[in-house]
C-alpha positions in Angstrom: 20.0 -8.0 -11.6 20.0 -11.8 -11.2 23.3 -13.4 -10.1 22.5 -16.1 -12.8 20.4 -15.3 -15.9 21.0 -11.6 -16.7 17.5 -11.4 -18.3 16.0 -12.1 -14.9 15.9 -9.4 -12.3 15.4 -9.5 -8.5 12.9 -7.1 -6.9 11.8 -6.1 -3.4 8.4 -4.7 -2.7 8.1 -2.8 0.6 4.7 -3.3 2.4 3.1 -2.9 5.8 4.4 -5.3 8.4 1.8 -8.0 9.0 0.1 -7.7 5.6 2.9 -9.3 3.5 0.6 -12.3 2.5 -1.6 -9.9 0.6 1.3 -8.5 -1.3 2.6 -12.0 -2.0 -0.7 -12.8 -3.6 -0.7 -9.7 -5.8 2.9 -10.4 -7.0 2.0 -14.0 -7.8 -1.0 -12.8 -9.8 1.4 -10.6 -11.8 3.6 -13.6 -12.6 6.4 -13.1 -10.1 8.7 -16.0 -9.4 10.9 -17.0 -6.4 8.5 -15.1 -4.1 9.8 -14.8 -0.5 8.4 -12.6 2.2 10.2 -11.0 5.1 9.0 -8.6 7.7 7.7 -5.6 5.9 8.6 -6.7 2.4 8.4 -9.3 -0.4 11.2 -10.4 -2.7 10.5 -11.7 -6.2 12.1 -12.4 -9.6 11.2 -11.8 -13.2 12.1 -9.8 -16.3 12.6 -6.1 -15.9 9.2 -5.4 -17.4 7.7 -7.2 -14.4 9.1 -4.5 -12.1 7.4 -1.9 -14.3 4.1 -3.8 -14.1 4.5 -4.1 -10.3 4.7 -0.4 -9.9 1.6 0.1 -12.0 -0.5 -2.6 -10.4 0.5 -3.3 -6.8 -2.2 -1.9 -4.6 -0.5 -2.9 -1.3 3.2 -2.0 -1.7 4.6 1.4 -0.9 7.8 1.0 -2.9 9.4 -1.4 -5.5 13.2 -1.8 -5.7 15.4 -3.4 -8.2 18.4 -5.3 -6.9 21.6 -4.1 -8.8 24.3 -6.2 -7.1 25.0 -8.4 -4.1 28.6 -9.1 -3.0 31.0 -9.6 -0.1 32.2 -6.2 1.2 34.3 -6.5 4.4 36.2 -3.3 3.5 35.7 0.1 2.0 38.0 -0.8 -0.9 36.0 -3.9 -1.8 32.7 -2.0 -1.5 33.9 0.7 -3.8 35.4 -1.7 -6.3 32.3 -3.9 -6.6 29.9 -0.9 -6.6 31.8 0.6 -9.6 31.0 -2.6 -11.5 27.3 -1.8 -11.6 26.0 -0.6 -14.9 24.9 2.8 -13.4 24.4 4.5 -16.8 21.5 2.2 -17.5 19.7 3.8 -14.5 21.2 7.2 -13.9 21.8 10.1 -16.3 25.2 12.0 -16.1 25.2 14.4 -13.2 21.9 13.2 -11.8 21.6 13.6 -8.0 21.0 10.6 -5.8 19.9 9.9 -2.3 21.7 6.9 -0.8 19.9 5.2 2.1 22.0 2.9 4.1 21.2 0.1 6.7 23.9 -1.9 8.5 23.8 -5.0 10.7 26.7 -7.0 12.0 29.2 -5.7 9.5 32.7 -4.3 9.7 31.6 -1.3 7.8 29.4 0.6 10.2 29.7 4.3 9.2 26.5 4.9 7.2 27.6 8.3 5.9 30.9 6.9 4.5 29.1 4.0 2.9 26.7 6.5 1.2 29.6 8.5 -0.1 31.3 5.4 -1.6 28.2 4.2 -3.3 27.3 7.7 -4.6 30.9 8.1 -5.9 30.7 4.7 -7.6 27.5 5.8 -9.3 29.2 9.0 -10.5 27.1 11.2 -8.2 27.3 12.8 -4.7 25.0 12.6 -1.7 25.3 16.4 -1.5 23.6 16.6 -4.9 20.3 15.4 -3.5 17.3 17.5 -4.6 13.5 16.9 -4.7 12.9 14.0 -7.0 16.5 12.7 -6.7 16.9 9.0 -7.5 17.0 6.8 -4.4 19.6 4.2 -4.0 19.7 1.6 -1.1 22.8 0.0 0.3 22.2 -2.7 2.9 25.1 -4.5 4.6 24.4 -7.6 6.7 27.3 -9.9 7.9 29.6 -8.1 5.5 27.4 -8.8 2.5 26.3 -5.7 0.6 23.1 -5.5 -1.4 22.7 -2.5 -3.7 19.3 -1.6 -5.0 17.6 1.2 -6.8 14.1 2.6 -6.1 11.8 2.1 -9.1 8.8 4.0 -7.7 9.9 7.5 -6.9 6.9 9.0 -5.1 5.8 6.3 -2.7 3.1 4.1 -4.1 0.4 5.0 -1.6 0.5 8.5 -3.1 -2.0 7.7 -5.9 -2.6 11.4 -6.5 -6.2 11.7 -5.4 -5.9 12.2 -1.6 -5.0 15.8 -1.5 -7.2 16.4 1.5 -7.5 14.2 4.7 -9.2 14.2 8.0 -7.9 13.1 11.4 -6.0 9.8 11.6 -6.3 8.9 7.9 -5.8 5.3 6.7 -3.0 5.0 4.1 -4.3 4.1 0.6 -2.1 0.9 0.5 -3.4 -0.2 3.9 -7.0 0.3 2.9 -6.5 -1.8 -0.3 -4.6 -4.4 1.7 -7.4 -4.7 4.3 -10.0 -5.2 1.5 -7.9 -7.8 -0.2 -7.1 -9.6 3.1 -10.9 -10.0 3.5 -11.1 -11.5 0.0 -13.2 -8.7 -1.2 -13.0 -8.3 -5.0 -15.8 -5.9 -5.9 -18.4 -8.4 -6.8 -20.4 -7.8 -3.6 -21.5 -4.5 -1.9 -19.1 -2.5 0.3 -20.1 -0.1 3.0 -17.9 2.2 5.1 -20.1 3.9 7.7 -17.2 6.0 9.1 -15.6 6.9 5.8 -13.8 10.1 6.8 -11.8 11.3 3.8 -13.1 8.3 1.8 -10.0 6.2 1.4 -11.7 2.8 1.9 -14.6 3.3 -0.6 -12.3 5.0 -3.1 -9.8 2.1 -2.9 -12.7 -0.3 -3.1 -13.9 1.4 -6.3 -10.4 1.1 -7.9 -10.4 -2.6 -7.1 -13.9 -3.2 -8.3 -13.5 -1.2 -11.5 -10.1 -2.9 -12.2 -8.3 0.5 -12.3 -4.5 0.1 -11.8 -3.6 2.2 -8.8 -0.6 3.7 -10.7 -2.5 4.4 -14.0 -2.5 8.1 -13.6 0.9 8.8 -12.0 4.6 8.5 -13.1 7.5 6.5 -11.6 11.2 7.0 -11.2 12.0 4.0 -13.4 10.3 5.7 -16.4 13.2 8.2 -16.4 15.9 5.6 -16.5 18.0 5.6 -19.7 17.2 1.8 -20.0 13.5 2.5 -19.9 11.7 2.6 -23.2 8.8 4.9 -23.7 7.0 2.3 -25.9 7.1 -0.2 -23.0 5.3 2.2 -20.6 2.8 3.3 -23.3 2.0 -0.4 -23.9 1.6 -1.2 -20.2 -0.7 1.8 -19.6 -2.8 1.1 -22.7 -3.2 -2.5 -21.5 -4.3 -1.4 -18.1 -6.7 1.2 -19.5 -8.4 -1.5 -21.6 -9.1 -3.6 -18.5 -11.2 -0.8 -16.7 -14.8 -1.7 -16.3 -17.5 0.9 -17.2 -19.6 0.2 -14.1 -19.4 -1.3 -10.6 -20.5 -5.0 -10.3 -22.0 -4.1 -6.9 -22.7 -0.9 -4.9 -20.0 0.9 -2.9 -21.0 3.5 -0.3 -19.4 5.6 2.3 -21.0 7.8 5.0 -19.9 10.0 7.9 -21.7 12.2 10.4 -19.3 15.1 9.6 -20.4 17.0 6.6 -16.9 18.4 6.1 -15.4 14.9 5.9 -18.0 13.9 3.3 -17.1 16.9 1.2 -13.4 15.9 1.4 -14.3 12.3 0.5 -16.3 13.6 -2.5 -13.5 15.7 -3.8 -11.0 12.9 -3.3 -13.3 10.6 -5.3 -13.5 13.1 -8.1 -9.7 13.3 -8.3 -9.6 9.5 -8.4 -12.2 9.6 -11.2 -14.6 7.3 -9.3 -17.1 9.8 -7.9 -19.8 8.7 -10.4 -19.5 5.2 -9.0 -19.4 5.7 -5.2 -22.3 6.9 -3.1 -21.0 9.3 -0.4 -23.4 11.0 2.0 -23.7 12.5 5.4 -25.3 9.9 7.7 -25.1 9.1 11.4 -23.7 5.7 12.3 -26.9 4.7 14.0 -28.7 5.1 10.6 -26.3 3.0 8.6 -28.1 0.3 6.6 -27.4 -1.9 3.5 -28.4 -0.5 0.1 -31.9 -1.7 -0.8 -32.3 -4.6 -3.1 -28.8 -6.1 -2.9 -27.4 -9.2 -1.4 -24.9 -9.4 1.5 -21.6 -7.7 1.2 -18.8 -6.3 3.4 -18.9 -3.6 6.0 -15.4 -2.2 6.8 -14.8 0.6 9.1 -11.8 2.5 10.5 -13.1 4.1 13.6 -10.9 6.4 15.9 -8.5 4.4 18.0 -8.1 6.9 20.9 -4.4 7.4 20.5 -4.7 10.0 17.7 -8.2 11.4 17.8 -9.5 11.3 21.4 -9.1 9.3 24.6 -9.8 5.6 24.6 -12.3 6.0 27.5 -14.5 8.2 25.3 -14.7 5.6 22.5 -16.5 2.8 24.2 -20.0 4.1 23.2 -18.9 4.4 19.5 -17.6 0.8 19.4 -20.7 -0.4 21.1 -22.8 1.4 18.5 -20.8 -0.3 15.7 -21.6 -3.7 17.2 -25.3 -2.8 17.6 -25.7 -1.5 14.1 -24.0 -4.6 12.6 -26.1 -7.0 14.6 -29.3 -5.2 13.9 -29.0 -4.4 10.2 -26.2 -6.4 8.6 -27.2 -10.0 9.3 -25.6 -12.2 6.7 -22.9 -9.6 5.9 -19.3 -9.7 6.7 -18.1 -7.0 9.0 -14.7 -5.8 10.1 -13.1 -2.9 11.9 -9.6 -1.6 12.4 -8.6 -1.2 16.0 -5.4 -0.3 17.8 -6.5 -0.8 21.4 -7.6 -4.3 22.7 -9.5 -2.5 25.5 -12.1 -1.4 23.0 -12.8 -4.9 21.6 -15.3 -5.8 24.4 -17.5 -2.8 23.5 -18.2 -4.3 20.0 -20.3 -6.9 21.7 -19.7 -9.5 18.9 -17.3 -12.4 18.8 -14.2 -12.2 16.6 -14.0 -14.5 13.5 -10.4 -13.6 12.6 -7.8 -11.0 13.6 -4.9 -9.8 11.5 -2.2 -7.7 13.3 -0.3 -5.1 11.2 1.7 -1.9 11.6 0.3 1.4 10.3 2.6 4.4 10.6 4.4 2.6 13.5 1.2 2.0 15.3 0.2 -1.6 16.2 -3.2 -2.1 14.7 -5.5 -5.1 14.1 -8.0 -5.9 11.4 -10.8 -7.6 13.3 -13.5 -9.5 11.4 -16.6 -9.9 13.5 -18.8 -13.0 13.6 -22.2 -11.8 12.3 -25.4 -13.8 12.6 -27.0 -15.0 9.4 -30.0 -12.7 10.0 -30.4 -9.4 11.9 -31.4 -9.6 15.5 -33.3 -7.0 17.6 -31.3 -4.8 19.9 
């Protein structure tokens, strides 16, 4: 909790390195204060209920943690003493198993296993008691300063519950949402993904456009805390459900040449309860076109990068086709692709308007927005 006002808590949202600015904007919109980003995460302050709301609404974070304590710990004795001062019974039930994750940098205490034992013992638990669904604790020591935090999320937040089937090199749900938000897409203009695979981009787009909280239909570790009140969660979910729109403001479509992938995307959309709102069909990239009778929107594609699906040398024609289709049929639209290999950029045949580097599963990727002419040109 806060070192000053006990009614104010300090939180940390873990996100994809490179996309922190999008998470910052989300947290600010939720009412977070003292927002500060670091590589792969964003710290913020607010009442405990804000942490609950963040788990329910953050589209781009993979985990939200609550800071429990921060103190000087140059020895095992001091670490154990200060850790015992935490009000553990507010967050852990008697005998509950915990998983303690430890990171150490430039501190006299360097044995991560021993640190985990001390923290678990202070919490009245044991690392050996870890079982599926065990509460995660985090102990971070930097320059002999210990920060103890507890995971609020449980199952990582990108696991919305709908993507039970995937194809090759799937895009994580939180990444797909972050890319859409990084491009300032809010659902009021059309969205097309002509290489939709298992449907993550159009499904996340539908959740954004329909104002569906990404955590509306899942549970969180903090709901099981003794300090958590059922009425609070019921109120938050009722509030979120009341904000859901009955229909899309603008069309969302996804297509893929692989009929099996389209079937997976359709089933994922059904589990996400957005199948009635998203048009998914089998279509070759060369046939991609804007929906009839609508204004310009956003084309966002996550094509193969070569490192996971096939060799880079084989992908030049695919990237060239993306560029040709965008230039020929999507004049006036915004268009962006995800790419992990700069050698493929030249095949797109269009200049870059902006580029956002980020990490996805340890792979260095870039969101590349292409400069598209105001009107289609012949190719």
